[in-house]
N, C-alpha and C positions, 0 to 999 in steps of 0.2 A: 554635645558630650561623648568623649569615646572612652571606651575601655579598655583597659590592656589584659592580656591572655596571662593568667597567674602562671608565674615561672619564667615566660620571656621576656628577656629585658629588651630595651629599646635599641636598636642601633643609630648611631651617627653616619651620614654619608660618606664620612671618612671611612668609617669600619666596614658599609658596604663595598667601596671600592677596592680597599686592600682584599676582601673578601673574592670578590671576583676577581682580581688580580693573581691571588694566589691560587686559586681555582684552574683558571686558563692556563697559568704556567706550569702547575701541575699535572693538567691533560696533555700540556703539549709535550712535557720530559717524558709524559708515560707513553705516548704515542712515538718518542724518538726523535721529537722535532725538536733538539737542544738549540738550536741558533735561536728560533723562532721563541721559544720558554724565557730566554733569559731575559728579554725587556720586560715582561708581566712579573718574572719573579723579583727583579733588582725594583721594579715599581712597587710590588709588596713592602718588599723590606724596607726601602724607603719609608713606607708607610706607617709601619712597626719592628723598627729596626731589632727590638727583643724577643720579637713572637719565634720560638724555635721549630715551629714547621717550615715558616718562613725561610729561616738560616739554614736547615738542614735540606729543602727542595734546592735554594740558591749554590750552596755548596757542591751538591751533587751536579747542577746543572755546570756551574765553573768546574768540575773534577770532568766533567764528561768532555768540554773545550778545552783542555789542557792549561786552564788557567790555574793553576797548582796552588800559587801563591796567594790567591783569594781565596780557594777552596779551603787552604790549612789555615786562614784565618778566623772564620766562619766555624771551622772545625775546633780550633781552639777553644772559642769563645764559646762552643757548646760544651764543650768537654770539661772546662771552668767551670760554666754553670751545673754541670751534672756531669761530677767526676764518677760516679759509680753507674753510670750508664756504657756497657762494654760494647753495645754497638757504635756510639759514637766514638769511640776508643778504637773501635775496629777502622769506621771510616777516616779517622785521623793518619792513623798507621798506613793506611792504604795511600792516603796523600803522599806521606813521607815515602813509603816504597817506593812509589812512582818515580820521585824526584832523586830517589838511590839517596836518600838521608837514612840510611842503613838502621844507625844506634838507637833515632828517635823510633823509628819504625819499631824497632823490636821492644822498645819500652810502651810503647802503646798496645803491644799484642801482648805481650806480656800482663799490664795491667788487665786488659780484658779478658784474658784465661785464669788470670788470679780471681777477679770478680765473678767470671761464669766459666768453671773448668769444662763445660759439655758444648761450650761455643765453638761448633767444628771450624768453623770460617777463620776463627782467630787463631785458633790452632795451625790450620793450614798456612795462613799466610806468616805466622809464625813463624813456621819450619821453611816457608822460603827465603824470609829475610834473614834466616839463619844461615840457607845453605848460601845463600848470596856472599854472607862473609867469613865463607869456607867453614863454620861451623857445623860439620855433617851429622856429628855424636848427637848434638843436641835436637839438630834439624829433623832426624830422623825420627827421637821422641815424639816433637810435636805433629811429625807425618800420620804417626802410629796413632795419637790420639784423635787426628782428624778422620782417620777410617781410611788415609790417603797410601794405601798397601803398595801402590804402584812409588809414590814418590820415596817413602821407605828404602822400598827394595835400591833406588838408585841411591841414596844416601849409603845402603851398607854396601854397595858397590865401590863409595866414593873412598870411603875409609878403608876398605881392604886395598885401595891403592889403582883400583882398575879406572880405566878412563874415563872420567867425569869431569865434563867442565862447567865451571858456575852458571848458572843460569843467569843469561842477559836478562836484564830487567825487563819481565815479563809484560806482556798486553794485562796490567790489572783491569781486573774487572770492578766497574766503579760500585761506590757503597752500595 
């Protein structure tokens, strides 16, 4: 007869496999071995498609691989399930920013800053999206809130009519 350790649930072989796939995929992703991580993270996602950590890591993997439609699907699902998580909204906004879906990016970044006004990355990315849309005044405000004085100065010069070209869709760092 075996005794169970109090507080520890037994795991099934499928749960063990899920955890192994997720852990290995996460390790590879953290080591920037993105291509190698994809297979492990996809397998983990197949085993537990509603697991938020698996969805998030796979979304990041897809983002880094340039598979933006797939990344958007996962982040949209995560945002639907967690509408008040500003970081998930920033991640989704980054996918939209990278694909030049600026209105959608602005909407996600605005929601993130409404939920968490001190979220500097959200403020900065909102400024970047607004600048790409030519809304330099609003962009400047968000760059200031993000502590990005250099970008705020660029917006001031753009407002004054100095030579400023809209930023090309910049290489957006992964979420």
